N, C-alpha and C positions, 0 to 999 in steps of 0.2 A: 340941675335937678337935685334936690336934697333927699337923701335916702334915710331910712329909719335910724341907722346907727351912726350917722354923721353928725358932727357938731354944727350948731347954728353959728352964724357970724357973731352974735352976741355972746354965746358961750365961749367961742374961741378968743374973743377980745378980752374976756375976763381972765383967761389962764395963759395967754400967749407969752406974757412976761416971764413965766417960770421956765421956759425952754431956752436953750442956748441959741445964739444967733448963728447965721450961716458962716460968719467969719470967725467964730470962736476957736475953731480948730484948723489953723492954717497949715500945720505940718501934715495933717492927715488928708484923706480924700474929702471932697465936699460933702456936706451933710444933705440928707434927703429932706424934703419938705416936712417940717414938724407936724403940721396939721394932718397931712396924709398918713404919716406913721401912727399918730394917735388914733385916727379914725380906724386904721387897720387893727390896732390893739383892742379898741372897743368892739369891733366886729367879731374878733376872735373870742373875747370874753362873753359877749351876748349870745353867740351861737354855739358855744361849748366846743369849739374846734381846739384840738390839742396838737401841738407840734412835737412829735415824738422822734 
């Protein structure tokens, strides 16, 4: 189910190449899903939530 603040598949396809791949940082811990993290940032921006 797509929620109001989440990116559509078309929107994600257009910007996905700007994010690092999962294997870009082999020495560090594995990256989280880029789309999930971007959706979280959009939710914070749209709802005015502040991380203090």
